[in-house]
C-alpha positions in Angstrom: -4.0 -8.8 25.9 -7.2 -8.2 23.9 -6.9 -11.5 21.9 -6.7 -13.4 25.2 -9.8 -11.7 26.8 -11.4 -12.2 23.9 -10.3 -16.1 23.4 -11.0 -16.1 27.2 -14.7 -15.0 27.1 -15.7 -17.2 24.0 -14.4 -19.8 26.0 -16.3 -18.8 29.0 -19.6 -18.2 27.3 -19.5 -22.2 26.1 -18.4 -22.7 29.9 -21.3 -20.6 31.3 -24.0 -22.2 29.1 -23.5 -25.3 30.3 -25.1 -28.4 28.7 -23.7 -31.6 27.1 -23.9 -30.0 23.8 -21.1 -27.3 24.9 -19.1 -30.0 26.8 -19.1 -32.0 23.6 -17.7 -28.9 21.9 -14.9 -28.0 24.6 -13.9 -31.8 24.4 -13.9 -31.5 20.3 -11.8 -28.0 20.7 -10.2 -27.1 23.9 -6.5 -28.0 24.6 -6.1 -30.7 26.6 -4.0 -29.2 29.4 -6.4 -26.2 29.6 -9.8 -27.5 30.3 -9.3 -28.5 34.1 -8.1 -25.1 34.4 -11.2 -23.7 32.9 -13.7 -26.0 34.4 -12.0 -24.8 37.8 -12.5 -21.3 37.0 -16.0 -22.0 35.8 -17.0 -23.6 39.1 -15.2 -21.0 41.2 -17.1 -18.1 39.2 -20.4 -19.9 39.5 -20.1 -20.1 43.3 -18.9 -16.4 43.5 -21.9 -15.3 41.2 -24.4 -16.4 43.6 -26.5 -12.9 44.4 -24.8 -11.0 41.6 -25.1 -10.1 38.2 -22.4 -9.7 35.3 -21.7 -6.2 34.8 -19.4 -5.2 31.6 -17.6 -1.9 31.1 -19.8 0.5 28.8 -17.1 2.1 27.1 -13.2 2.3 26.5 -11.7 -0.6 24.7 -12.2 -3.8 27.6 -15.8 -4.1 27.7 -16.0 -7.8 28.4 -17.7 -9.0 31.9 -14.5 -11.4 32.1 -10.8 -10.1 31.6 -7.6 -11.3 32.0 -4.5 -9.3 33.3 -1.4 -10.3 35.3 -2.0 -7.9 38.4 0.6 -9.4 40.5 3.5 -9.6 38.0 4.0 -13.3 38.5 4.0 -14.3 34.9 0.4 -15.5 35.2 -2.8 -13.6 34.3 -5.5 -13.4 36.6 -8.9 -13.7 36.2 -11.2 -10.5 36.5 -15.1 -10.5 36.8 -17.1 -7.5 36.8 -20.1 -8.1 38.7 -23.1 -6.1 40.4 -24.2 -7.0 43.8 -27.6 -6.1 45.5 -25.6 -4.1 48.2 -24.6 -0.6 49.6 -21.5 -1.6 47.3 -23.1 -2.4 44.0 -20.3 -2.6 41.8 -17.8 -5.5 42.6 -14.7 -6.6 40.6 -13.8 -10.4 41.5 -10.4 -11.6 40.6 -9.6 -15.1 40.2 -6.3 -16.6 40.3 -4.7 -20.5 39.5 -3.3 -21.9 42.7 -0.3 -23.9 42.8 -2.5 -27.2 42.3 -3.8 -25.9 39.2 -7.6 -25.2 40.4 -8.9 -21.5 40.4 -10.4 -19.8 43.3 -11.5 -16.2 43.9 -8.3 -14.3 45.2 -10.2 -10.9 46.1 -13.1 -8.5 45.3 -13.1 -4.6 44.9 -16.1 -3.1 46.0 -17.3 0.5 45.0 -20.5 2.3 44.8 -21.6 3.1 42.0 -24.4 2.6 38.8 -22.0 1.3 36.4 -18.5 0.2 35.2 -17.7 2.8 32.9 -14.1 2.3 31.6 -11.1 -0.3 32.5 -7.9 -0.1 31.9 -4.7 -2.0 32.8 -1.1 -0.2 32.8 2.2 -0.2 33.6 1.7 3.0 36.7 5.2 2.6 38.6 8.0 0.4 38.6 6.9 -2.3 40.4 5.9 -5.5 38.3 2.7 -6.2 37.8 0.1 -3.8 35.9 -2.5 -1.1 38.1 -6.1 -1.2 37.4 -7.9 1.7 36.4 -11.4 1.8 37.0 -14.0 4.9 35.9 -17.0 4.2 37.6 -20.8 6.1 36.8 -21.3 7.2 40.6 -24.9 8.1 39.7 -27.2 8.8 36.9 -26.3 12.0 36.5 -23.2 13.4 35.4 -20.9 12.4 38.5 -18.0 9.6 38.1 -15.0 8.5 39.9 -11.6 7.1 38.8 -9.4 4.8 41.1 -6.3 3.3 40.2 -5.3 -0.1 41.9 -1.8 -1.7 42.7 -1.6 -5.4 43.7 2.1 -6.1 43.9 2.3 -6.2 47.6 -0.5 -9.3 47.3 -3.6 -7.8 47.8 -5.6 -4.7 46.3 -3.9 -1.5 47.2 -6.1 2.2 46.3 -3.4 4.4 44.8 -5.7 6.9 43.3 -9.3 8.1 43.7 -10.7 11.3 42.1 -13.7 12.6 40.3 -13.5 13.0 36.5 -15.4 13.7 33.5 -13.2 12.3 30.8 -9.9 10.3 31.4 -6.9 9.2 29.5 -4.0 6.9 30.2 -0.7 8.1 28.4 2.7 8.5 28.3 3.9 12.1 28.1 7.2 11.8 29.3 8.4 8.9 27.3 9.3 6.5 30.4 7.6 3.5 29.4 4.9 3.7 32.1 1.5 5.3 32.0 0.1 8.6 33.5 -3.3 9.4 34.4 -5.0 12.5 32.2 -8.2 13.2 34.3 -10.3 16.1 32.5 -13.0 17.4 35.1 -15.4 20.6 35.6 -14.3 24.0 37.1 -15.4 25.1 39.9 -18.3 26.7 38.7 -20.7 26.3 36.4 -20.7 27.0 32.5 -16.6 27.6 33.0 -13.7 26.0 31.3 -12.9 22.9 32.6 -9.8 21.6 34.1 -6.9 19.0 33.3 -4.5 17.4 35.9 -1.9 15.1 35.2 -1.2 11.8 38.1 1.9 10.1 37.6 4.0 7.6 40.2 7.5 9.4 41.4 9.4 7.5 43.7 6.7 5.4 45.1 4.6 8.5 45.6 1.3 9.9 43.4 2.4 13.5 41.8 -0.4 15.6 41.0 0.3 18.5 38.4 -0.7 22.1 38.5 -4.2 22.4 37.0 -4.6 23.5 33.5 -7.5 25.4 31.8 -9.6 23.9 28.6 -11.3 26.3 26.0 -14.4 24.9 26.7 -16.6 23.2 29.6 -16.4 19.4 29.7 -19.5 18.8 28.8 -18.4 20.2 24.8 -15.8 17.3 24.7 -16.2 15.6 21.7 -12.7 13.3 20.7 -9.4 12.5 23.1 -7.0 11.2 21.2 -3.1 10.5 22.0 -0.4 11.4 19.5 2.7 13.2 19.1 4.0 16.6 18.1 6.4 17.5 15.2 9.4 17.3 17.3 8.4 13.9 18.8 7.2 15.2 22.1 4.1 13.0 23.5 0.8 15.1 23.4 -3.0 14.6 24.0 -5.3 16.5 21.6 -8.9 17.5 23.0 -11.1 18.2 20.8 -14.0 20.2 22.1 -17.0 21.6 20.3 -18.0 25.6 20.2 -21.9 26.4 19.9 -22.2 23.2 17.4 -20.7 24.9 14.6 -17.0 24.8 15.4 -14.2 22.4 16.6 -11.5 23.8 19.4 -9.0 21.7 20.2 -6.7 21.9 23.4 -3.3 20.5 23.0 -1.5 18.9 26.5 1.8 18.1 26.7 4.8 18.6 28.9 7.0 21.4 28.3 10.3 21.7 30.2 8.7 19.1 32.6 5.8 21.2 33.4 2.1 20.0 32.4 0.7 22.3 30.0 -1.9 23.4 27.3 0.5 24.6 24.6 -2.4 25.4 22.6 -4.4 27.7 24.7 -3.5 30.8 26.5 -6.0 32.5 29.0 -4.1 35.9 28.6 -4.1 36.5 25.1 -7.3 34.4 24.9 -6.0 32.4 22.0 -6.3 28.9 20.6 -6.2 26.8 17.5 -9.5 26.5 15.8 -11.9 25.2 13.1 -14.8 26.6 12.1 -16.9 24.9 10.0 -20.9 24.1 9.3 -19.8 20.4 9.9 -16.9 19.1 12.2 -13.0 19.0 11.0 -11.1 16.8 13.9 -7.3 16.7 14.2 -5.8 13.4 12.6 -2.6 12.1 11.1 -3.7 13.0 7.7 -0.4 12.3 6.2 0.2 9.1 8.4 3.8 10.1 9.8 2.5 9.2 13.0 2.3 13.1 14.1 -1.5 14.4 14.8 -2.2 17.3 12.3 -4.7 20.3 13.0 -6.8 21.4 10.1 -7.7 25.1 9.6 -9.9 26.9 6.7 -8.3 28.5 3.7 -11.4 30.5 1.8 -11.3 29.8 -2.0 -11.8 32.7 -4.4 -14.8 31.5 -6.2 -14.1 31.4 -10.0 -17.9 32.2 -10.8 -21.0 33.2 -8.6 -21.9 30.0 -6.3 -25.3 28.8 -6.4 -25.9 28.7 -2.2 -23.6 31.9 -2.0 -21.6 30.3 1.1 -18.0 30.8 0.6 -15.8 27.2 0.1 -13.2 26.3 1.8 -9.9 24.3 1.5 -8.5 22.8 4.4 -4.7 23.7 5.7 -3.3 21.0 8.0 -0.4 21.8 10.1 1.6 20.0 13.0 2.6 22.0 16.3 5.8 21.4 18.2 5.9 21.8 22.1 6.4 25.8 21.8 3.8 26.2 19.9 4.9 26.5 16.9 3.3 25.7 13.7 4.8 23.3 10.5 2.3 23.3 7.2 2.0 19.5 6.4 -0.7 18.9 3.8 -3.7 21.1 2.0 -6.5 19.2 0.9 -9.9 19.6 -0.8 -12.5 17.8 1.6 -15.9 16.8 -0.1 -17.5 15.6 3.0 -20.6 14.4 1.5 -19.0 12.6 -0.6 -16.6 11.1 1.6 -13.6 11.8 -0.3 -10.9 14.2 -0.8 -7.6 15.3 -3.1 -4.3 16.1 -1.1 -2.6 19.7 -2.9 0.8 20.6 -3.0 1.4 23.3 -0.6 3.3 25.5 -2.7 0.4 26.3 -5.0 -2.5 25.4 -2.9 -3.7 28.6 -1.5 -3.9 29.6 -5.4 -6.8 27.0 -5.9 -10.6 27.0 -6.1 -12.8 24.2 -7.2 -15.9 24.8 -9.0 -18.8 21.6 -8.7 -21.7 20.4 -10.4 -23.4 17.3 -10.5 -20.9 14.7 -10.1 -18.2 17.2 -11.6 -15.4 18.8 -9.8 -13.4 21.4 -11.3 -9.7 22.4 -9.9 -8.5 26.0 -11.3 -5.4 27.5 -10.8 -5.9 31.6 -9.6 -2.6 33.4 -11.2 -0.3 35.5 -8.4 -2.6 38.7 -9.0 -5.8 36.9 -8.8 -7.2 38.0 -11.5 -7.4 34.7 -14.2 -8.1 31.0 -13.2 -7.3 28.4 -15.2 -8.5 24.6 -15.2 -5.9 22.4 -13.9 -7.8 18.7 -13.7 -11.4 17.2 -13.2 -12.8 14.7 -10.8 -15.8 13.2 -12.2 -18.2 10.7 -9.7 -20.1 8.3 -11.5 -23.1 5.9 -10.0 -25.1 4.4 -12.6 -25.0 1.3 -14.3 -22.2 2.2 -17.1 -19.9 3.8 -14.2 -17.1 1.9 -15.1 -17.2 2.4 -18.6 -18.2 6.3 -17.9 -14.9 6.7 -16.0 -12.4 6.1 -18.7 -14.6 7.8 -21.6 -13.4 11.2 -23.3 -10.0 11.6 -22.4 -11.0 10.5 -18.7 -9.0 7.6 -16.9 -10.2 5.6 -13.7 -9.3 6.9 -10.3 -10.9 4.9 -7.5 -13.5 2.5 -7.6 -15.7 1.5 -4.6 -19.2 -0.8 -4.6 -22.0 1.1 -6.8 -19.0 4.5 -7.4 -16.4 5.0 -9.8 -14.5 8.1 -9.7 -12.4 9.7 -12.6 -10.2 12.1 -13.3 -9.3 14.5 -16.2 -6.3 16.4 -17.3 -6.4 19.9 -18.4 -3.8 21.5 -20.5 -2.4 23.6 -17.7 -1.8 20.4 -15.5 1.7 20.1 -16.7 2.8 23.4 -15.7 2.2 22.3 -12.4 3.6 18.9 -12.5 0.0 17.7 -12.5 -0.4 13.8 -14.2 -2.5 10.9 -13.9 -0.2 9.4 -11.4 -0.4 12.1 -9.2 -4.2 12.5 -8.9 -4.5 9.1 -8.1 -2.2 8.9 -5.4 -3.8 12.2 -4.0 -7.2 10.7 -4.1 -8.3 9.8 -0.7 -11.8 8.3 0.9 -12.4 10.3 4.0 -12.1 7.7 7.1 -14.7 7.4 9.9 -13.6 7.2 13.7 -14.6 3.7 14.4 -15.8 4.4 17.9 -17.8 7.2 16.9 -18.9 6.8 13.5 -18.1 10.8 12.6 -15.4 12.0 9.7 
């Protein structure tokens, strides 16, 4: 659908910027069968937009002013224009569809009060053909927001649901192929934990789950991710900040049919946390389709650390719907440099890393933690002779990026633990950034 939306936007941009040159380009590049439809659509939009301005959603995957979706399930996509009018109900969605004679006409106008469209999604919410449209709107310039779900199965727009929210996500937690609406909103009083509610369609009726508590206030939410638990159960992971120095992750899933925060217990006051002077978010670190959570393992210093701060390895674990943890990976993450190394879980807890200027020596403590032996070294070269330096003095190339060469060197004890050049090359990774936030 996104590709179709993008194609339509490029075409409509050419059409809306009317002029001889644009018409000539359309004649050169447009498919002849569709040019009449686009011409009719342009005329219909031009007429409907008098007194209105375009108002694209400001977040989410669908941020175009003009979008496409098969709302009524007839196999033909409708055209949706997101606009703002100078009236009490400022936010308006103009829906155009193709008539039997091939012309496009205004079919429906959805109006609501608000300051901006925040997020729009098209989902299969019930068993009726066609897409339901989910619209999140900013009601004021403060924090108020409302989310609506519209159905078009009866030939006209029907509002199925309208609720307030701080964040929302559509997801399929019961695995039936249809989406539910997960709404996160503030608690009843200020400075209280937020609440999560799941809305679904059951037998033609909207079902509302029991409210489930978050670990933090909704204003602290930093990232929301839909993924799976270790046992394959669909889940939603909500990461929130704690005092700007911690990340706490709530995990929402259906447990025996009940909407549950499986990582948080009010009675026991326990939750899955990661504390650090930088944020560490849950991610699918081993790319197996399951989201792993990080926890910290304190490394014992081989020698005195200059900054006298504790150093950590990351233990990555998955959870099942009953809250049981399964170790998946151990890593040394060097966030400043943007890289990390995977370590075998059989001996990772005894690893310590000493770092100098572009040199990172990995040591192994014996079981009594009385003696540490070098295993291997990672080098980072950035100078003009970096490629040459990476393969000198027993070193071997590990990874290259623009301006940086990473190299490795095996120490005598490496063979005892099965560490080879191939092992280090395959264990070395660059830290991925989230394309939406730019965060690690």
